[in-house]
Gaussian input, Z-matrix of N, CA and C with variables (Angstrom, degrees):
# hf/3-21g

backbone

0 1
 N
 C     1     B1
 C     2     B2     1     A1
 N     3     B3     2     A2     1     D1
 C     4     B4     3     A3     2     D2
 C     5     B5     4     A4     3     D3
 N     6     B6     5     A5     4     D4
 C     7     B7     6     A6     5     D5
 C     8     B8     7     A7     6     D6
 N     9     B9     8     A8     7     D7
 C    10    B10     9     A9     8     D8
 C    11    B11    10    A10     9     D9
 N    12    B12    11    A11    10    D10
 C    13    B13    12    A12    11    D11
 C    14    B14    13    A13    12    D12
 N    15    B15    14    A14    13    D13
 C    16    B16    15    A15    14    D14
 C    17    B17    16    A16    15    D15
 N    18    B18    17    A17    16    D16
 C    19    B19    18    A18    17    D17
 C    20    B20    19    A19    18    D18
 N    21    B21    20    A20    19    D19
 C    22    B22    21    A21    20    D20
 C    23    B23    22    A22    21    D21
 N    24    B24    23    A23    22    D22
 C    25    B25    24    A24    23    D23
 C    26    B26    25    A25    24    D24
 N    27    B27    26    A26    25    D25
 C    28    B28    27    A27    26    D26
 C    29    B29    28    A28    27    D27
 N    30    B30    29    A29    28    D28
 C    31    B31    30    A30    29    D29
 C    32    B32    31    A31    30    D30
 N    33    B33    32    A32    31    D31
 C    34    B34    33    A33    32    D32
 C    35    B35    34    A34    33    D33
 N    36    B36    35    A35    34    D34
 C    37    B37    36    A36    35    D35
 C    38    B38    37    A37    36    D36
 N    39    B39    38    A38    37    D37
 C    40    B40    39    A39    38    D38
 C    41    B41    40    A40    39    D39
 N    42    B42    41    A41    40    D40
 C    43    B43    42    A42    41    D41
 C    44    B44    43    A43    42    D42
 N    45    B45    44    A44    43    D43
 C    46    B46    45    A45    44    D44
 C    47    B47    46    A46    45    D45
 N    48    B48    47    A47    46    D46
 C    49    B49    48    A48    47    D47
 C    50    B50    49    A49    48    D48
 N    51    B51    50    A50    49    D49
 C    52    B52    51    A51    50    D50
 C    53    B53    52    A52    51    D51
 N    54    B54    53    A53    52    D52
 C    55    B55    54    A54    53    D53
 C    56    B56    55    A55    54    D54
 N    57    B57    56    A56    55    D55
 C    58    B58    57    A57    56    D56
 C    59    B59    58    A58    57    D57
 N    60    B60    59    A59    58    D58
 C    61    B61    60    A60    59    D59
 C    62    B62    61    A61    60    D60
 N    63    B63    62    A62    61    D61
 C    64    B64    63    A63    62    D62
 C    65    B65    64    A64    63    D63
 N    66    B66    65    A65    64    D64
 C    67    B67    66    A66    65    D65
 C    68    B68    67    A67    66    D66
 N    69    B69    68    A68    67    D67
 C    70    B70    69    A69    68    D68
 C    71    B71    70    A70    69    D69
 N    72    B72    71    A71    70    D70
 C    73    B73    72    A72    71    D71
 C    74    B74    73    A73    72    D72
 N    75    B75    74    A74    73    D73
 C    76    B76    75    A75    74    D74
 C    77    B77    76    A76    75    D75
 N    78    B78    77    A77    76    D76
 C    79    B79    78    A78    77    D77
 C    80    B80    79    A79    78    D78
 N    81    B81    80    A80    79    D79
 C    82    B82    81    A81    80    D80
 C    83    B83    82    A82    81    D81
 N    84    B84    83    A83    82    D82
 C    85    B85    84    A84    83    D83
 C    86    B86    85    A85    84    D84
 N    87    B87    86    A86    85    D85
 C    88    B88    87    A87    86    D86
 C    89    B89    88    A88    87    D87
 N    90    B90    89    A89    88    D88
 C    91    B91    90    A90    89    D89
 C    92    B92    91    A91    90    D90
 N    93    B93    92    A92    91    D91
 C    94    B94    93    A93    92    D92
 C    95    B95    94    A94    93    D93
 N    96    B96    95    A95    94    D94
 C    97    B97    96    A96    95    D95
 C    98    B98    97    A97    96    D96
 N    99    B99    98    A98    97    D97
 C   100   B100    99    A99    98    D98
 C   101   B101   100   A100    99    D99
 N   102   B102   101   A101   100   D100
 C   103   B103   102   A102   101   D101
 C   104   B104   103   A103   102   D102
 N   105   B105   104   A104   103   D103
 C   106   B106   105   A105   104   D104
 C   107   B107   106   A106   105   D105
 N   108   B108   107   A107   106   D106
 C   109   B109   108   A108   107   D107
 C   110   B110   109   A109   108   D108
 N   111   B111   110   A110   109   D109
 C   112   B112   111   A111   110   D110
 C   113   B113   112   A112   111   D111
 N   114   B114   113   A113   112   D112
 C   115   B115   114   A114   113   D113
 C   116   B116   115   A115   114   D114
 N   117   B117   116   A116   115   D115
 C   118   B118   117   A117   116   D116
 C   119   B119   118   A118   117   D117
 N   120   B120   119   A119   118   D118
 C   121   B121   120   A120   119   D119
 C   122   B122   121   A121   120   D120
 N   123   B123   122   A122   121   D121
 C   124   B124   123   A123   122   D122
 C   125   B125   124   A124   123   D123
 N   126   B126   125   A125   124   D124
 C   127   B127   126   A126   125   D125
 C   128   B128   127   A127   126   D126
 N   129   B129   128   A128   127   D127
 C   130   B130   129   A129   128   D128
 C   131   B131   130   A130   129   D129
 N   132   B132   131   A131   130   D130
 C   133   B133   132   A132   131   D131
 C   134   B134   133   A133   132   D132
 N   135   B135   134   A134   133   D133
 C   136   B136   135   A135   134   D134
 C   137   B137   136   A136   135   D135
 N   138   B138   137   A137   136   D136
 C   139   B139   138   A138   137   D137
 C   140   B140   139   A139   138   D138
 N   141   B141   140   A140   139   D139
 C   142   B142   141   A141   140   D140
 C   143   B143   142   A142   141   D141
 N   144   B144   143   A143   142   D142
 C   145   B145   144   A144   143   D143
 C   146   B146   145   A145   144   D144
 N   147   B147   146   A146   145   D145
 C   148   B148   147   A147   146   D146
 C   149   B149   148   A148   147   D147
 N   150   B150   149   A149   148   D148
 C   151   B151   150   A150   149   D149
 C   152   B152   151   A151   150   D150
 N   153   B153   152   A152   151   D151
 C   154   B154   153   A153   152   D152
 C   155   B155   154   A154   153   D153

   B1=1.4381
   B2=1.5334
   B3=1.3195
   B4=1.4621
   B5=1.5254
   B6=1.3247
   B7=1.4710
   B8=1.5243
   B9=1.3309
   B10=1.4620
   B11=1.5282
   B12=1.3209
   B13=1.4621
   B14=1.5240
   B15=1.3220
   B16=1.4616
   B17=1.5210
   B18=1.3361
   B19=1.4562
   B20=1.5218
   B21=1.3357
   B22=1.4623
   B23=1.5271
   B24=1.3297
   B25=1.4624
   B26=1.5228
   B27=1.3160
   B28=1.4669
   B29=1.5210
   B30=1.3342
   B31=1.4561
   B32=1.5321
   B33=1.3130
   B34=1.4613
   B35=1.5221
   B36=1.3029
   B37=1.4622
   B38=1.5316
   B39=1.3147
   B40=1.4723
   B41=1.5253
   B42=1.3156
   B43=1.4612
   B44=1.5285
   B45=1.3232
   B46=1.4669
   B47=1.5354
   B48=1.3308
   B49=1.4567
   B50=1.5256
   B51=1.3103
   B52=1.4583
   B53=1.5165
   B54=1.3154
   B55=1.4538
   B56=1.5263
   B57=1.3330
   B58=1.4604
   B59=1.5239
   B60=1.3088
   B61=1.4573
   B62=1.5261
   B63=1.3245
   B64=1.4584
   B65=1.5236
   B66=1.3180
   B67=1.4559
   B68=1.5232
   B69=1.3075
   B70=1.4605
   B71=1.5178
   B72=1.3151
   B73=1.4558
   B74=1.5224
   B75=1.3202
   B76=1.4600
   B77=1.5280
   B78=1.3293
   B79=1.4567
   B80=1.5243
   B81=1.3070
   B82=1.4709
   B83=1.5367
   B84=1.3440
   B85=1.4633
   B86=1.5300
   B87=1.3166
   B88=1.4642
   B89=1.5318
   B90=1.3328
   B91=1.4671
   B92=1.5358
   B93=1.3239
   B94=1.4710
   B95=1.5216
   B96=1.3254
   B97=1.4654
   B98=1.5254
   B99=1.3141
   B100=1.4661
   B101=1.5276
   B102=1.3283
   B103=1.4650
   B104=1.5260
   B105=1.3331
   B106=1.4679
   B107=1.5252
   B108=1.3207
   B109=1.4609
   B110=1.5234
   B111=1.3219
   B112=1.4610
   B113=1.5264
   B114=1.3154
   B115=1.4664
   B116=1.5376
   B117=1.3132
   B118=1.4687
   B119=1.5226
   B120=1.3228
   B121=1.4654
   B122=1.5178
   B123=1.3306
   B124=1.4630
   B125=1.5246
   B126=1.3337
   B127=1.4654
   B128=1.5266
   B129=1.3269
   B130=1.4559
   B131=1.5238
   B132=1.3220
   B133=1.4670
   B134=1.5169
   B135=1.3226
   B136=1.4545
   B137=1.5309
   B138=1.3282
   B139=1.4666
   B140=1.5263
   B141=1.3391
   B142=1.4703
   B143=1.5137
   B144=1.3307
   B145=1.4642
   B146=1.5196
   B147=1.3338
   B148=1.4690
   B149=1.5248
   B150=1.3092
   B151=1.4647
   B152=1.5181
   B153=1.3118
   B154=1.4766
   B155=1.4860
   A1=110.41
   A2=116.17
   A3=119.83
   A4=111.13
   A5=117.11
   A6=120.25
   A7=111.02
   A8=117.44
   A9=120.56
   A10=111.06
   A11=116.08
   A12=120.21
   A13=110.20
   A14=116.50
   A15=120.34
   A16=111.32
   A17=117.04
   A18=120.54
   A19=110.71
   A20=117.54
   A21=120.89
   A22=110.92
   A23=117.10
   A24=120.80
   A25=111.37
   A26=116.56
   A27=121.61
   A28=110.30
   A29=116.39
   A30=121.67
   A31=111.06
   A32=117.33
   A33=120.79
   A34=111.12
   A35=116.54
   A36=121.15
   A37=110.84
   A38=116.45
   A39=120.50
   A40=112.45
   A41=118.09
   A42=121.40
   A43=111.88
   A44=116.54
   A45=122.23
   A46=111.42
   A47=115.96
   A48=121.39
   A49=109.85
   A50=115.43
   A51=121.33
   A52=110.59
   A53=114.62
   A54=120.87
   A55=107.30
   A56=116.33
   A57=120.35
   A58=109.53
   A59=115.58
   A60=122.32
   A61=107.46
   A62=115.74
   A63=121.20
   A64=108.59
   A65=116.72
   A66=122.01
   A67=108.00
   A68=116.15
   A69=121.10
   A70=108.48
   A71=116.53
   A72=122.16
   A73=108.11
   A74=116.19
   A75=120.40
   A76=109.46
   A77=115.53
   A78=120.22
   A79=110.07
   A80=115.61
   A81=122.88
   A82=113.98
   A83=117.43
   A84=119.60
   A85=111.41
   A86=118.09
   A87=121.17
   A88=112.66
   A89=119.08
   A90=118.18
   A91=113.61
   A92=117.32
   A93=119.95
   A94=109.70
   A95=116.42
   A96=119.84
   A97=111.17
   A98=116.86
   A99=120.57
   A100=111.68
   A101=116.72
   A102=120.71
   A103=112.62
   A104=116.81
   A105=120.02
   A106=114.05
   A107=117.12
   A108=120.85
   A109=112.37
   A110=115.05
   A111=121.09
   A112=112.10
   A113=116.93
   A114=120.07
   A115=110.48
   A116=116.23
   A117=120.64
   A118=110.09
   A119=117.31
   A120=121.06
   A121=111.70
   A122=116.85
   A123=121.15
   A124=111.29
   A125=116.54
   A126=119.92
   A127=111.04
   A128=116.30
   A129=120.66
   A130=110.84
   A131=116.88
   A132=120.35
   A133=111.54
   A134=116.64
   A135=120.44
   A136=110.30
   A137=115.92
   A138=120.02
   A139=112.68
   A140=117.94
   A141=119.41
   A142=113.61
   A143=118.23
   A144=120.09
   A145=109.60
   A146=116.22
   A147=118.66
   A148=111.41
   A149=116.26
   A150=120.35
   A151=109.25
   A152=115.64
   A153=121.14
   A154=112.15
   D1=-40.28
   D2=179.96
   D3=-59.63
   D4=-38.33
   D5=178.42
   D6=-63.71
   D7=-38.97
   D8=178.13
   D9=-65.04
   D10=-40.24
   D11=178.91
   D12=-65.87
   D13=-45.69
   D14=178.82
   D15=-60.65
   D16=-41.62
   D17=179.20
   D18=-64.65
   D19=-42.47
   D20=179.41
   D21=-61.72
   D22=-43.31
   D23=178.13
   D24=-65.28
   D25=-42.87
   D26=178.66
   D27=-61.84
   D28=-46.72
   D29=-179.17
   D30=-64.36
   D31=-42.62
   D32=178.67
   D33=-62.92
   D34=-41.12
   D35=179.56
   D36=-64.75
   D37=-42.60
   D38=-177.62
   D39=-71.55
   D40=-26.62
   D41=-178.00
   D42=-103.69
   D43=7.29
   D44=179.39
   D45=57.10
   D46=39.37
   D47=178.13
   D48=-115.14
   D49=169.10
   D50=177.66
   D51=-88.71
   D52=160.59
   D53=177.96
   D54=-144.06
   D55=141.05
   D56=179.80
   D57=-135.36
   D58=150.14
   D59=176.61
   D60=-123.13
   D61=128.42
   D62=178.90
   D63=-111.03
   D64=123.49
   D65=178.49
   D66=-111.60
   D67=121.07
   D68=179.50
   D69=-116.29
   D70=124.89
   D71=178.67
   D72=-106.05
   D73=109.39
   D74=-179.08
   D75=-96.01
   D76=120.31
   D77=177.62
   D78=-63.56
   D79=140.43
   D80=174.93
   D81=62.36
   D82=25.87
   D83=179.33
   D84=-82.57
   D85=-31.02
   D86=-179.16
   D87=-56.87
   D88=-43.45
   D89=178.03
   D90=-60.24
   D91=-31.49
   D92=176.75
   D93=-65.03
   D94=-47.45
   D95=177.75
   D96=-61.65
   D97=-41.88
   D98=-179.47
   D99=-65.45
   D100=-39.71
   D101=-175.89
   D102=-78.93
   D103=-40.23
   D104=-171.78
   D105=-112.23
   D106=-8.41
   D107=179.58
   D108=94.32
   D109=157.96
   D110=-176.01
   D111=-66.11
   D112=-30.21
   D113=-179.92
   D114=-61.71
   D115=-45.89
   D116=178.05
   D117=-69.44
   D118=-39.70
   D119=177.42
   D120=-59.71
   D121=-41.98
   D122=177.52
   D123=-63.37
   D124=-41.95
   D125=178.56
   D126=-63.15
   D127=-38.52
   D128=178.27
   D129=-63.57
   D130=-43.94
   D131=178.70
   D132=-60.90
   D133=-43.22
   D134=178.76
   D135=-61.99
   D136=-37.89
   D137=-177.87
   D138=-70.60
   D139=-33.79
   D140=-174.94
   D141=-93.81
   D142=-18.59
   D143=-179.84
   D144=-86.15
   D145=142.60
   D146=179.70
   D147=-66.65
   D148=145.80
   D149=176.89
   D150=-88.99
   D151=170.28
   D152=-177.44
   D153=-67.25

């Protein structure tokens, strides 16, 4: 993840564009990942986060 952030910042700097990072802390999300696996947890995140 850090490499993606660094690349986004580097790319934004080189193209004179802005870059933003959004950090969302979901309460009680770890038990979902533990119970159903990261694959299901990832699908849940995609479903609840707004798309572009």
